[in-house]
MOPAC internal coordinates of N, CA, C and O (Angstrom, degrees):
PM7 1SCF
backbone

  N    0.0000 0     0.00 0     0.00 0    0    0    0
  C    1.4510 1     0.00 0     0.00 0    1    0    0
  C    1.5302 1   109.26 1     0.00 0    2    1    0
  O    1.2310 1   120.44 1   -51.02 1    3    2    1
  N    1.3171 1   116.76 1   128.98 1    3    2    1
  C    1.4642 1   121.23 1  -179.44 1    5    3    2
  C    1.5254 1   110.45 1   -80.86 1    6    5    3
  O    1.2310 1   120.30 1   -32.49 1    7    6    5
  N    1.3307 1   117.03 1   147.51 1    7    6    5
  C    1.4693 1   120.58 1   179.12 1    9    7    6
  C    1.5254 1   112.56 1   -67.57 1   10    9    7
  O    1.2310 1   121.45 1   -20.55 1   11   10    9
  N    1.3276 1   114.82 1   159.45 1   11   10    9
  C    1.4603 1   121.96 1   171.21 1   13   11   10
  C    1.5202 1   107.08 1   -85.10 1   14   13   11
  O    1.2310 1   120.86 1   -45.16 1   15   14   13
  N    1.3292 1   115.97 1   134.84 1   15   14   13
  C    1.4539 1   121.53 1  -176.70 1   17   15   14
  C    1.5204 1   109.65 1  -123.33 1   18   17   15
  O    1.2310 1   120.91 1   -44.95 1   19   18   17
  N    1.3162 1   115.87 1   135.05 1   19   18   17
  C    1.4566 1   122.89 1   174.79 1   21   19   18
  C    1.5211 1   107.69 1  -107.17 1   22   21   19
  O    1.2310 1   120.24 1   -51.41 1   23   22   21
  N    1.3258 1   117.15 1   128.59 1   23   22   21
  C    1.4591 1   122.41 1   177.77 1   25   23   22
  C    1.5219 1   107.67 1  -113.15 1   26   25   23
  O    1.2310 1   120.71 1   -56.48 1   27   26   25
  N    1.3390 1   116.25 1   123.52 1   27   26   25
  C    1.4627 1   121.11 1   179.18 1   29   27   26
  C    1.5250 1   108.18 1  -124.48 1   30   29   27
  O    1.2310 1   121.37 1   -67.86 1   31   30   29
  N    1.3295 1   114.98 1   112.14 1   31   30   29
  C    1.4715 1   121.12 1   179.22 1   33   31   30
  C    1.5200 1   107.29 1  -155.47 1   34   33   31
  O    1.2310 1   120.17 1   -45.61 1   35   34   33
  N    1.3291 1   117.28 1   134.39 1   35   34   33
  C    1.4572 1   120.05 1  -179.19 1   37   35   34
  C    1.5268 1   112.43 1   -78.58 1   38   37   35
  O    1.2310 1   119.66 1   165.37 1   39   38   37
  N    1.3225 1   118.26 1   -14.63 1   39   38   37
  C    1.4614 1   121.09 1   178.29 1   41   39   38
  C    1.5313 1   108.56 1   -84.83 1   42   41   39
  O    1.2310 1   119.88 1   -64.89 1   43   42   41
  N    1.3401 1   117.84 1   115.11 1   43   42   41
  C    1.4605 1   119.30 1  -175.53 1   45   43   42
  C    1.5310 1   113.61 1   -61.98 1   46   45   43
  O    1.2310 1   119.95 1   144.50 1   47   46   45
  N    1.3223 1   117.70 1   -35.50 1   47   46   45
  C    1.4606 1   119.92 1   179.67 1   49   47   46
  C    1.5323 1   110.83 1   -63.43 1   50   49   47
  O    1.2310 1   120.56 1   132.04 1   51   50   49
  N    1.3181 1   116.53 1   -47.96 1   51   50   49
  C    1.4696 1   120.99 1   179.75 1   53   51   50
  C    1.5242 1   110.82 1   -63.23 1   54   53   51
  O    1.2310 1   121.09 1   133.41 1   55   54   53
  N    1.3345 1   115.51 1   -46.59 1   55   54   53
  C    1.4624 1   120.75 1  -177.90 1   57   55   54
  C    1.5311 1   110.96 1   -60.94 1   58   57   55
  O    1.2310 1   120.41 1   132.52 1   59   58   57
  N    1.3233 1   116.82 1   -47.48 1   59   58   57
  C    1.4658 1   120.78 1  -178.57 1   61   59   58
  C    1.5242 1   111.95 1   -68.62 1   62   61   59
  O    1.2310 1   120.32 1   141.64 1   63   62   61
  N    1.3261 1   116.99 1   -38.36 1   63   62   61
  C    1.4668 1   120.28 1   178.94 1   65   63   62
  C    1.5286 1   110.40 1   -65.27 1   66   65   63
  O    1.2310 1   120.40 1   134.66 1   67   66   65
  N    1.3228 1   116.84 1   -45.34 1   67   66   65
  C    1.4693 1   120.17 1   178.22 1   69   67   66
  C    1.5273 1   111.00 1   -61.40 1   70   69   67
  O    1.2310 1   120.53 1   134.20 1   71   70   69
  N    1.3190 1   116.59 1   -45.80 1   71   70   69
  C    1.4623 1   120.12 1  -179.73 1   73   71   70
  C    1.5282 1   110.22 1   -60.48 1   74   73   71
  O    1.2310 1   120.01 1   136.80 1   75   74   73
  N    1.3201 1   117.59 1   -43.20 1   75   74   73
  C    1.4657 1   121.04 1  -179.40 1   77   75   74
  C    1.5273 1   111.22 1   -63.64 1   78   77   75
  O    1.2310 1   120.33 1   136.03 1   79   78   77
  N    1.3171 1   116.97 1   -43.97 1   79   78   77
  C    1.4743 1   121.14 1   178.24 1   81   79   78
  C    1.5260 1   110.59 1   -59.09 1   82   81   79
  O    1.2310 1   121.09 1   134.31 1   83   82   81
  N    1.3232 1   115.52 1   -45.69 1   83   82   81
  C    1.4625 1   120.44 1  -176.39 1   85   83   82
  C    1.5329 1   112.11 1   -70.30 1   86   85   83
  O    1.2310 1   120.20 1   140.57 1   87   86   85
  N    1.3145 1   117.22 1   -39.43 1   87   86   85
  C    1.4653 1   120.55 1   177.65 1   89   87   86
  C    1.5281 1   109.78 1   -63.50 1   90   89   87
  O    1.2310 1   120.16 1   135.67 1   91   90   89
  N    1.3437 1   117.31 1   -44.33 1   91   90   89
  C    1.4721 1   120.48 1   178.27 1   93   91   90
  C    1.5235 1   111.53 1   -61.48 1   94   93   91
  O    1.2310 1   120.69 1   151.21 1   95   94   93
  N    1.3320 1   116.29 1   -28.79 1   95   94   93
  C    1.4649 1   120.05 1   179.11 1   97   95   94
  C    1.5362 1   111.58 1   -83.04 1   98   97   95
  O    1.2310 1   120.39 1   178.63 1   99   98   97
  N    1.3338 1   116.87 1    -1.37 1   99   98   97
  C    1.4553 1   120.14 1   175.79 1  101   99   98
  C    1.5167 1   115.89 1    97.68 1  102  101   99
  O    1.2310 1   119.95 1  -174.29 1  103  102  101
  N    1.3275 1   117.69 1     5.71 1  103  102  101
  C    1.4661 1   120.42 1   179.28 1  105  103  102
  C    1.5268 1   110.61 1   -81.93 1  106  105  103
  O    1.2310 1   121.25 1   -28.12 1  107  106  105
  N    1.3188 1   115.20 1   151.88 1  107  106  105
  C    1.4599 1   121.04 1   170.02 1  109  107  106
  C    1.5271 1   105.15 1   -86.65 1  110  109  107
  O    1.2310 1   119.90 1   -55.10 1  111  110  109
  N    1.3316 1   117.79 1   124.90 1  111  110  109
  C    1.4633 1   121.05 1  -171.42 1  113  111  110
  C    1.5199 1   111.50 1  -128.37 1  114  113  111
  O    1.2310 1   121.29 1   -45.21 1  115  114  113
  N    1.3319 1   115.13 1   134.79 1  115  114  113
  C    1.4566 1   123.03 1   167.02 1  117  115  114
  C    1.5164 1   105.92 1  -118.99 1  118  117  115
  O    1.2310 1   120.67 1   -33.52 1  119  118  117
  N    1.3289 1   116.32 1   146.48 1  119  118  117
  C    1.4581 1   118.10 1   178.14 1  121  119  118
  C    1.5139 1   109.97 1  -135.48 1  122  121  119
  O    1.2310 1   121.74 1   -32.59 1  123  122  121
  N    1.3318 1   114.28 1   147.41 1  123  122  121
  C    1.4557 1   122.49 1  -179.97 1  125  123  122
  C    1.5129 1   109.11 1  -133.15 1  126  125  123
  O    1.2310 1   120.97 1   -29.12 1  127  126  125
  N    1.3280 1   115.75 1   150.88 1  127  126  125
  C    1.4513 1   120.58 1  -178.66 1  129  127  126
  C    1.5229 1   112.71 1   -74.32 1  130  129  127
  O    1.2310 1   119.86 1   155.84 1  131  130  129
  N    1.3108 1   117.87 1   -24.16 1  131  130  129
  C    1.4600 1   119.72 1   179.86 1  133  131  130
  C    1.5069 1   113.18 1    97.15 1  134  133  131
  O    1.2310 1   119.71 1   153.50 1  135  134  133
  N    1.3260 1   118.16 1   -26.50 1  135  134  133
  C    1.4600 1   120.55 1  -178.42 1  137  135  134
  C    1.5259 1   110.13 1   -85.78 1  138  137  135
  O    1.2310 1   120.84 1   -54.36 1  139  138  137
  N    1.3023 1   116.01 1   125.64 1  139  138  137
  C    1.4470 1   121.02 1   172.83 1  141  139  138
  C    1.5185 1   116.28 1    77.95 1  142  141  139
  O    1.2310 1   119.09 1  -174.93 1  143  142  141
  N    1.2935 1   119.33 1     5.07 1  143  142  141
  C    1.4752 1   120.04 1  -177.19 1  145  143  142
  C    1.5143 1   112.22 1  -102.05 1  146  145  143
  O    1.2310 1   119.87 1  -174.97 1  147  146  145
  N    1.3504 1   117.86 1     5.03 1  147  146  145
  C    1.4616 1   121.68 1  -171.12 1  149  147  146
  C    1.5198 1   113.86 1   -49.25 1  150  149  147
  O    1.2310 1   120.09 1   143.35 1  151  150  149
  N    1.3163 1   117.44 1   -36.65 1  151  150  149
  C    1.4515 1   119.44 1  -178.13 1  153  151  150
  C    1.5121 1   114.07 1   -82.55 1  154  153  151
  O    1.2310 1   120.05 1   172.49 1  155  154  153
  N    1.3186 1   117.50 1    -7.51 1  155  154  153
  C    1.4599 1   121.27 1  -174.69 1  157  155  154
  C    1.5271 1   113.79 1   -76.70 1  158  157  155
  O    1.2310 1   119.29 1   163.28 1  159  158  157
  N    1.3086 1   118.97 1   -16.72 1  159  158  157
  C    1.4674 1   120.58 1  -175.20 1  161  159  158
  C    1.5194 1   111.00 1   -54.06 1  162  161  159
  O    1.2310 1   120.34 1   142.24 1  163  162  161
  N    1.3146 1   116.96 1   -37.76 1  163  162  161
  C    1.4531 1   120.72 1  -178.12 1  165  163  162
  C    1.5275 1   112.16 1   -72.21 1  166  165  163
  O    1.2310 1   120.31 1   160.34 1  167  166  165
  N    1.3437 1   117.02 1   -19.66 1  167  166  165
  C    1.4608 1   119.35 1  -173.35 1  169  167  166
  C    1.5238 1   113.95 1   -99.56 1  170  169  167
  O    1.2310 1   119.56 1  -176.81 1  171  170  169
  N    1.3262 1   118.45 1     3.19 1  171  170  169
  C    1.4592 1   119.62 1   179.32 1  173  171  170
  C    1.5177 1   110.48 1   -65.52 1  174  173  171
  O    1.2310 1   120.74 1   -53.87 1  175  174  173
  N    1.3288 1   116.18 1   126.13 1  175  174  173
  C    1.4562 1   118.98 1   174.80 1  177  175  174
  C    1.5285 1   109.49 1   -88.53 1  178  177  175
  O    1.2310 1   120.80 1   154.48 1  179  178  177
  N    1.3233 1   116.08 1   -25.52 1  179  178  177
  C    1.4630 1   122.17 1   178.43 1  181  179  178
  C    1.5280 1   109.44 1   -79.75 1  182  181  179
  O    1.2310 1   120.48 1   -45.84 1  183  182  181
  N    1.3249 1   116.68 1   134.16 1  183  182  181
  C    1.4620 1   120.26 1   173.20 1  185  183  182
  C    1.5169 1   108.16 1   -93.23 1  186  185  183
  O    1.2310 1   120.89 1   -44.97 1  187  186  185
  N    1.3056 1   115.91 1   135.03 1  187  186  185
  C    1.4625 1   121.46 1  -179.13 1  189  187  186
  C    1.5186 1   109.53 1  -110.62 1  190  189  187
  O    1.2310 1   121.03 1   -42.52 1  191  190  189
  N    1.3250 1   115.63 1   137.48 1  191  190  189
  C    1.4549 1   120.26 1   174.96 1  193  191  190
  C    1.5234 1   109.95 1   -83.61 1  194  193  191
  O    1.2310 1   120.47 1   149.21 1  195  194  193
  N    1.3436 1   116.71 1   -30.79 1  195  194  193
  C    1.4634 1   121.78 1  -179.23 1  197  195  194
  C    1.5233 1   109.02 1  -138.65 1  198  197  195
  O    1.2310 1   120.88 1   -39.32 1  199  198  197
  N    1.3347 1   115.91 1   140.68 1  199  198  197
  C    1.4618 1   121.36 1   170.44 1  201  199  198
  C    1.5231 1   107.36 1  -124.66 1  202  201  199
  O    1.2310 1   120.91 1   -51.14 1  203  202  201
  N    1.3228 1   115.87 1   128.86 1  203  202  201
  C    1.4606 1   122.13 1   175.40 1  205  203  202
  C    1.5205 1   104.91 1  -102.31 1  206  205  203
  O    1.2310 1   120.62 1   -66.96 1  207  206  205
  N    1.3404 1   116.42 1   113.04 1  207  206  205
  C    1.4601 1   121.74 1  -170.59 1  209  207  206
  C    1.5237 1   110.24 1  -122.05 1  210  209  207
  O    1.2310 1   121.03 1   -53.07 1  211  210  209
  N    1.3250 1   115.63 1   126.93 1  211  210  209
  C    1.4601 1   120.74 1   174.61 1  213  211  210
  C    1.5302 1   108.28 1   -72.92 1  214  213  211
  O    1.2310 1   120.39 1   -41.56 1  215  214  213
  N    1.3279 1   116.87 1   138.44 1  215  214  213
  C    1.4572 1   120.03 1   179.95 1  217  215  214
  C    1.5237 1   111.64 1   -72.01 1  218  217  215
  O    1.2310 1   120.39 1   138.81 1  219  218  217
  N    1.3342 1   116.86 1   -41.19 1  219  218  217
  C    1.4723 1   121.35 1  -175.89 1  221  219  218
  C    1.5221 1   110.34 1   -94.31 1  222  221  219
  O    1.2310 1   120.89 1   -83.01 1  223  222  221
  N    1.3294 1   115.91 1    96.99 1  223  222  221
  C    1.4557 1   122.49 1   177.11 1  225  223  222
  C    1.5247 1   108.51 1  -114.57 1  226  225  223
  O    1.2310 1   120.14 1   -21.80 1  227  226  225
  N    1.3310 1   117.34 1   158.20 1  227  226  225
  C    1.4678 1   119.29 1  -172.08 1  229  227  226
  C    1.5292 1   116.18 1   -66.05 1  230  229  227
  O    1.2310 1   119.50 1   144.44 1  231  230  229
  N    1.3318 1   118.57 1   -35.56 1  231  230  229
  C    1.4626 1   118.30 1  -173.30 1  233  231  230
  C    1.5176 1   114.88 1  -115.06 1  234  233  231
  O    1.2310 1   119.81 1   164.94 1  235  234  233
  N    1.3150 1   117.97 1   -15.06 1  235  234  233
  C    1.4643 1   121.89 1   178.49 1  237  235  234
  C    1.5258 1   106.45 1  -152.30 1  238  237  235
  O    1.2310 1   120.11 1   -34.37 1  239  238  237
  N    1.3366 1   117.40 1   145.63 1  239  238  237
  C    1.4627 1   115.84 1   178.87 1  241  239  238
  C    1.5351 1   109.43 1   -77.09 1  242  241  239
  O    1.2310 1   121.76 1   -23.13 1  243  242  241
  N    1.3078 1   114.24 1   156.87 1  243  242  241
  C    1.4516 1   120.91 1  -175.21 1  245  243  242
  C    1.5109 1   113.90 1   -60.78 1  246  245  243
  O    1.2310 1   119.97 1   149.30 1  247  246  245
  N    1.3175 1   117.66 1   -30.70 1  247  246  245
  C    1.4610 1   120.20 1   179.57 1  249  247  246
  C    1.5269 1   110.54 1   -66.25 1  250  249  247
  O    1.2310 1   120.20 1   137.18 1  251  250  249
  N    1.3137 1   117.22 1   -42.82 1  251  250  249
  C    1.4653 1   120.47 1   177.74 1  253  251  250
  C    1.5275 1   110.05 1   -64.90 1  254  253  251
  O    1.2310 1   120.49 1   137.99 1  255  254  253
  N    1.3090 1   116.66 1   -42.01 1  255  254  253
  C    1.4499 1   120.67 1   178.02 1  257  255  254
  C    1.5345 1   110.62 1   -62.47 1  258  257  255
  O    1.2310 1   120.47 1   138.32 1  259  258  257
  N    1.3305 1   116.71 1   -41.68 1  259  258  257
  C    1.4711 1   121.24 1   177.72 1  261  259  258
  C    1.5251 1   110.49 1   -63.28 1  262  261  259
  O    1.2310 1   120.00 1   141.42 1  263  262  261
  N    1.3204 1   117.61 1   -38.58 1  263  262  261
  C    1.4754 1   120.74 1   176.95 1  265  263  262
  C    1.5198 1   110.93 1   -60.26 1  266  265  263
  O    1.2310 1   120.93 1   136.52 1  267  266  265
  N    1.3318 1   115.83 1   -43.48 1  267  266  265
  C    1.4656 1   120.08 1  -179.69 1  269  267  266
  C    1.5262 1   110.89 1   -65.09 1  270  269  267
  O    1.2310 1   120.73 1   138.23 1  271  270  269
  N    1.3092 1   116.22 1   -41.77 1  271  270  269
  C    1.4593 1   120.06 1   178.80 1  273  271  270
  C    1.5248 1   110.84 1   -64.41 1  274  273  271
  O    1.2310 1   120.42 1   136.63 1  275  274  273
  N    1.3440 1   116.81 1   -43.37 1  275  274  273
  C    1.4755 1   121.22 1   178.97 1  277  275  274
  C    1.5266 1   111.39 1   -63.53 1  278  277  275
  O    1.2310 1   120.30 1   146.29 1  279  278  277
  N    1.3288 1   117.04 1   -33.71 1  279  278  277
  C    1.4649 1   120.13 1   178.90 1  281  279  278
  C    1.5228 1   110.73 1   -63.99 1  282  281  279
  O    1.2310 1   120.30 1   145.71 1  283  282  281
  N    1.3296 1   117.03 1   -34.29 1  283  282  281
  C    1.4717 1   121.64 1   179.88 1  285  283  282
  C    1.5131 1   112.05 1   -87.51 1  286  285  283
  O    1.2310 1   121.11 1   145.89 1  287  286  285
  N    1.3332 1   115.48 1   -34.11 1  287  286  285
  C    1.4628 1   121.24 1  -176.02 1  289  287  286
  C    1.5258 1   109.14 1  -131.47 1  290  289  287
  O    1.2310 1   119.80 1  -102.51 1  291  290  289
  N    1.3242 1   117.99 1    77.49 1  291  290  289
  C    1.4661 1   121.63 1  -174.20 1  293  291  290
  C    1.5268 1   114.83 1   -58.42 1  294  293  291
  O    1.2310 1   119.94 1   154.39 1  295  294  293
  N    1.3294 1   117.72 1   -25.61 1  295  294  293
  C    1.4673 1   120.61 1  -178.66 1  297  295  294
  C    1.5262 1   112.78 1   -82.52 1  298  297  295
  O    1.2310 1   120.09 1   168.88 1  299  298  297
  N    1.3187 1   117.44 1   -11.12 1  299  298  297
  C    1.4657 1   121.15 1  -178.43 1  301  299  298
  C    1.5276 1   109.80 1   -67.80 1  302  301  299
  O    1.2310 1   120.57 1   -50.29 1  303  302  301
  N    1.3158 1   116.52 1   129.71 1  303  302  301
  C    1.4683 1   121.70 1   177.39 1  305  303  302
  C    1.5201 1   108.09 1   -90.92 1  306  305  303
  O    1.2310 1   120.25 1   -39.66 1  307  306  305
  N    1.3293 1   117.13 1   140.34 1  307  306  305
  C    1.4608 1   122.07 1  -173.83 1  309  307  306
  C    1.5212 1   111.07 1  -113.30 1  310  309  307
  O    1.2310 1   121.25 1   -52.28 1  311  310  309
  N    1.3292 1   115.20 1   127.72 1  311  310  309
  C    1.4631 1   121.97 1   170.58 1  313  311  310
  C    1.5205 1   106.21 1  -111.72 1  314  313  311
  O    1.2310 1   120.51 1   -63.94 1  315  314  313
  N    1.3278 1   116.63 1   116.06 1  315  314  313
  C    1.4662 1   122.29 1   178.81 1  317  315  314
  C    1.5199 1   108.34 1   -93.40 1  318  317  315
  O    1.2310 1   120.75 1   -50.12 1  319  318  317
  N    1.3323 1   116.17 1   129.88 1  319  318  317
  C    1.4609 1   120.38 1   178.58 1  321  319  318
  C    1.5283 1   109.25 1  -119.84 1  322  321  319
  O    1.2310 1   121.00 1   -32.50 1  323  322  321
  N    1.3292 1   115.69 1   147.50 1  323  322  321
  C    1.4591 1   119.98 1   178.91 1  325  323  322
  C    1.5160 1   110.01 1  -168.67 1  326  325  323
  O    1.2310 1   121.19 1   -31.83 1  327  326  325
  N    1.3337 1   115.33 1   148.17 1  327  326  325
  C    1.4596 1   119.05 1   174.36 1  329  327  326
  C    1.5242 1   110.35 1   -72.40 1  330  329  327
  O    1.2310 1   120.66 1   154.99 1  331  330  329
  N    1.3192 1   116.34 1   -25.01 1  331  330  329
  C    1.4681 1   122.35 1   174.16 1  333  331  330
  C    1.5146 1   106.81 1  -127.19 1  334  333  331
  O    1.2310 1   120.35 1   -71.69 1  335  334  333
  N    1.3050 1   116.93 1   108.31 1  335  334  333
  C    1.4561 1   118.92 1  -179.56 1  337  335  334
  C    1.5236 1   109.48 1   -66.68 1  338  337  335
  O    1.2310 1   120.65 1   -49.05 1  339  338  337
  N    1.3204 1   116.37 1   130.95 1  339  338  337
  C    1.4610 1   120.25 1  -176.37 1  341  339  338
  C    1.5187 1   112.13 1   -68.75 1  342  341  339
  O    1.2310 1   121.38 1   -31.07 1  343  342  341
  N    1.3215 1   114.97 1   148.93 1  343  342  341
  C    1.4697 1   120.49 1   173.08 1  345  343  342
  C    1.5165 1   106.97 1   -93.42 1  346  345  343
  O    1.2310 1   121.71 1   -79.67 1  347  346  345
  N    1.3018 1   114.33 1   100.33 1  347  346  345
  C    1.4533 1   120.34 1  -177.10 1  349  347  346
  C    1.5139 1   109.15 1  -122.16 1  350  349  347
  O    1.2310 1   120.30 1   -30.81 1  351  350  349
  N    1.3266 1   117.02 1   149.19 1  351  350  349
  C    1.4623 1   117.92 1   172.92 1  353  351  350
  C    1.5224 1   108.54 1   -58.63 1  354  353  351
  O    1.2310 1   120.56 1   -45.07 1  355  354  353
  N    1.3162 1   116.54 1   134.93 1  355  354  353
  C    1.4677 1   119.88 1  -177.42 1  357  355  354
  C    1.5188 1   111.97 1   -55.01 1  358  357  355
  O    1.2310 1   120.67 1   142.82 1  359  358  357
  N    1.3235 1   116.33 1   -37.18 1  359  358  357
  C    1.4632 1   118.85 1  -178.36 1  361  359  358
  C    1.5190 1   111.46 1   -63.84 1  362  361  359
  O    1.2310 1   120.08 1   144.30 1  363  362  361
  N    1.3298 1   117.45 1   -35.70 1  363  362  361
  C    1.4639 1   120.74 1  -178.94 1  365  363  362
  C    1.5153 1   111.26 1   -69.63 1  366  365  363
  O    1.2310 1   120.46 1   134.00 1  367  366  365
  N    1.3019 1   116.73 1   -46.00 1  367  366  365
  C    1.4581 1   120.58 1  -175.28 1  369  367  366
  C    1.5170 1   112.84 1   -80.21 1  370  369  367
  O    1.2310 1   119.87 1   141.72 1  371  370  369
  N    1.3220 1   117.86 1   -38.28 1  371  370  369
  C    1.4603 1   119.82 1  -172.70 1  373  371  370
  C    1.5238 1   113.05 1   -67.03 1  374  373  371
  O    1.2310 1   120.24 1   158.21 1  375  374  373
  N    1.3166 1   117.15 1   -21.79 1  375  374  373
  C    1.4540 1   120.34 1   178.50 1  377  375  374
  C    1.5287 1   110.37 1   -71.13 1  378  377  375
  O    1.2310 1   120.60 1   149.65 1  379  378  377
  N    1.3202 1   116.46 1   -30.35 1  379  378  377
  C    1.4576 1   121.37 1  -173.38 1  381  379  378
  C    1.5257 1   112.36 1  -109.31 1  382  381  379
  O    1.2310 1   120.12 1   138.60 1  383  382  381
  N    1.3179 1   117.38 1   -41.40 1  383  382  381
  C    1.4683 1   121.71 1  -171.02 1  385  383  382
  C    1.5256 1   110.39 1   -99.15 1  386  385  383
  O    1.2310 1   121.67 1   -51.44 1  387  386  385
  N    1.3265 1   114.40 1   128.56 1  387  386  385
  C    1.4610 1   119.96 1   179.03 1  389  387  386
  C    1.5221 1   112.50 1   -88.74 1  390  389  387
  O    1.2310 1   120.45 1   152.10 1  391  390  389
  N    1.3289 1   116.75 1   -27.90 1  391  390  389
  C    1.4627 1   120.11 1  -177.38 1  393  391  390
  C    1.5165 1   109.67 1  -157.21 1  394  393  391
  O    1.2310 1   120.43 1   -41.58 1  395  394  393
  N    1.3347 1   116.78 1   138.42 1  395  394  393
  C    1.4562 1   122.34 1   172.42 1  397  395  394
  C    1.5220 1   108.44 1  -106.47 1  398  397  395
  O    1.2310 1   120.32 1   -42.28 1  399  398  397
  N    1.3329 1   116.99 1   137.72 1  399  398  397
  C    1.4641 1   121.88 1   174.13 1  401  399  398
  C    1.5186 1   108.81 1  -128.67 1  402  401  399
  O    1.2310 1   121.05 1   -48.02 1  403  402  401
  N    1.3345 1   115.59 1   131.98 1  403  402  401
  C    1.4605 1   120.67 1   177.62 1  405  403  402
  C    1.5221 1   109.32 1   -86.08 1  406  405  403
  O    1.2310 1   120.79 1   -46.82 1  407  406  405
  N    1.3397 1   116.10 1   133.18 1  407  406  405
  C    1.4594 1   121.52 1   173.76 1  409  407  406
  C    1.5234 1   107.95 1   -78.71 1  410  409  407
  O    1.2310 1   118.60 1   -33.28 1  411  410  409
  N    1.2765 1   120.28 1   146.72 1  411  410  409
  C    1.4598 1   126.59 1    -7.99 1  413  411  410
  C    1.5277 1   110.11 1   -79.64 1  414  413  411
  O    1.2310 1   120.86 1   -29.43 1  415  414  413
  N    1.3032 1   115.95 1   150.57 1  415  414  413
  C    1.4612 1   121.54 1   175.89 1  417  415  414
  C    1.5220 1   107.68 1  -130.85 1  418  417  415
  O    1.2310 1   120.90 1   -20.48 1  419  418  417
  N    1.3081 1   115.88 1   159.52 1  419  418  417
  C    1.4605 1   120.00 1  -178.78 1  421  419  418
  C    1.5254 1   110.23 1   -84.02 1  422  421  419
  O    1.2310 1   121.25 1   -16.66 1  423  422  421
  N    1.3215 1   115.22 1   163.34 1  423  422  421
  C    1.4731 1   118.91 1   177.30 1  425  423  422
  C    1.5221 1   110.15 1   -62.46 1  426  425  423
  O    1.2310 1   119.94 1   146.23 1  427  426  425
  N    1.3309 1   117.72 1   -33.77 1  427  426  425
  C    1.4611 1   120.53 1   178.95 1  429  427  426
  C    1.5276 1   111.35 1   -63.31 1  430  429  427
  O    1.2310 1   120.33 1   142.49 1  431  430  429
  N    1.3228 1   116.98 1   -37.51 1  431  430  429
  C    1.4725 1   121.21 1  -178.95 1  433  431  430
  C    1.5286 1   110.69 1   -66.02 1  434  433  431
  O    1.2310 1   119.97 1   134.12 1  435  434  433
  N    1.3354 1   117.67 1   -45.88 1  435  434  433
  C    1.4669 1   119.21 1  -179.02 1  437  435  434
  C    1.5287 1   110.80 1   -68.93 1  438  437  435
  O    1.2310 1   120.25 1   141.24 1  439  438  437
  N    1.3248 1   117.13 1   -38.76 1  439  438  437
  C    1.4650 1   119.56 1   178.76 1  441  439  438
  C    1.5276 1   111.28 1   -66.06 1  442  441  439
  O    1.2310 1   120.64 1   141.34 1  443  442  441
  N    1.3210 1   116.38 1   -38.66 1  443  442  441
  C    1.4636 1   120.12 1   177.81 1  445  443  442
  C    1.5323 1   110.66 1   -65.70 1  446  445  443
  O    1.2310 1   120.34 1   137.29 1  447  446  445
  N    1.3325 1   116.96 1   -42.71 1  447  446  445
  C    1.4661 1   120.83 1  -179.74 1  449  447  446
  C    1.5245 1   110.75 1   -60.85 1  450  449  447
  O    1.2310 1   120.44 1   135.67 1  451  450  449
  N    1.3186 1   116.76 1   -44.33 1  451  450  449
  C    1.4698 1   120.03 1   179.89 1  453  451  450
  C    1.5234 1   110.42 1   -66.54 1  454  453  451
  O    1.2310 1   120.52 1   136.80 1  455  454  453
  N    1.3222 1   116.62 1   -43.20 1  455  454  453
  C    1.4855 1   120.05 1   180.00 1  457  455  454
  C    1.5215 1   111.43 1   -62.20 1  458  457  455
  O    1.2310 1   120.16 1   142.56 1  459  458  457
  N    1.3420 1   117.30 1   -37.44 1  459  458  457
  C    1.4636 1   119.89 1   179.83 1  461  459  458
  C    1.5317 1   111.87 1   -71.22 1  462  461  459
  O    1.2310 1   120.31 1   143.95 1  463  462  461
  N    1.3133 1   117.01 1   -36.05 1  463  462  461
  C    1.4641 1   120.28 1  -179.27 1  465  463  462
  C    1.5154 1   112.26 1   -77.58 1  466  465  463
  O    1.2310 1   120.55 1   146.32 1  467  466  465
  N    1.3075 1   116.55 1   -33.68 1  467  466  465
  C    1.4671 1   120.81 1  -176.15 1  469  467  466
  C    1.5120 1   110.85 1  -141.41 1  470  469  467
  O    1.2310 1   120.23 1   -99.81 1  471  470  469
  N    1.3133 1   117.16 1    80.19 1  471  470  469
  C    1.4511 1   119.07 1   178.03 1  473  471  470
  C    1.5307 1   110.45 1   -59.11 1  474  473  471
  O    1.2310 1   120.29 1   -32.51 1  475  474  473
  N    1.3348 1   117.04 1   147.49 1  475  474  473
  C    1.4664 1   119.92 1   178.84 1  477  475  474
  C    1.5268 1   111.02 1   -55.41 1  478  477  475
  O    1.2310 1   121.48 1   -38.07 1  479  478  477
  N    1.3358 1   114.78 1   141.93 1  479  478  477
  C    1.4608 1   120.49 1   179.52 1  481  479  478
  C    1.5235 1   109.08 1   -90.86 1  482  481  479
  O    1.2310 1   121.02 1   -32.54 1  483  482  481
  N    1.2879 1   115.66 1   147.46 1  483  482  481
  C    1.4713 1   119.86 1   176.84 1  485  483  482
  C    1.5183 1   109.18 1   -67.51 1  486  485  483
  O    1.2310 1   119.92 1   -36.71 1  487  486  485
  N    1.3350 1   117.75 1   143.29 1  487  486  485
  C    1.4723 1   119.97 1  -179.50 1  489  487  486
  C    1.5096 1   112.32 1   -66.88 1  490  489  487
  O    1.2310 1   120.10 1   180.00 1  491  490  489

């Protein structure tokens, strides 16, 4: 069984491309634009094994959003993506973020990152 993946990116092209890649690979995918959803993390009924979160969002940075998601779903693994990887103290990021990926990345890179963080579970 493939993990459920949440994709959060305010760029519609990136968000839709990531969702399409992941769906074709057999993942269950939900995607959000990132704008205005900051309070929704607590209301997710779906549990996600992986969240792919853009660092640069319009109203909150991706690290803060990832912290909120982790507070509600501690088992969720976080992949932070950005065209400019943030310079953060390792202690701040490593508690929340499992992997950083620099944009642009190939479909193989994102699929490998998800597979390494959440190997498929036996049925």
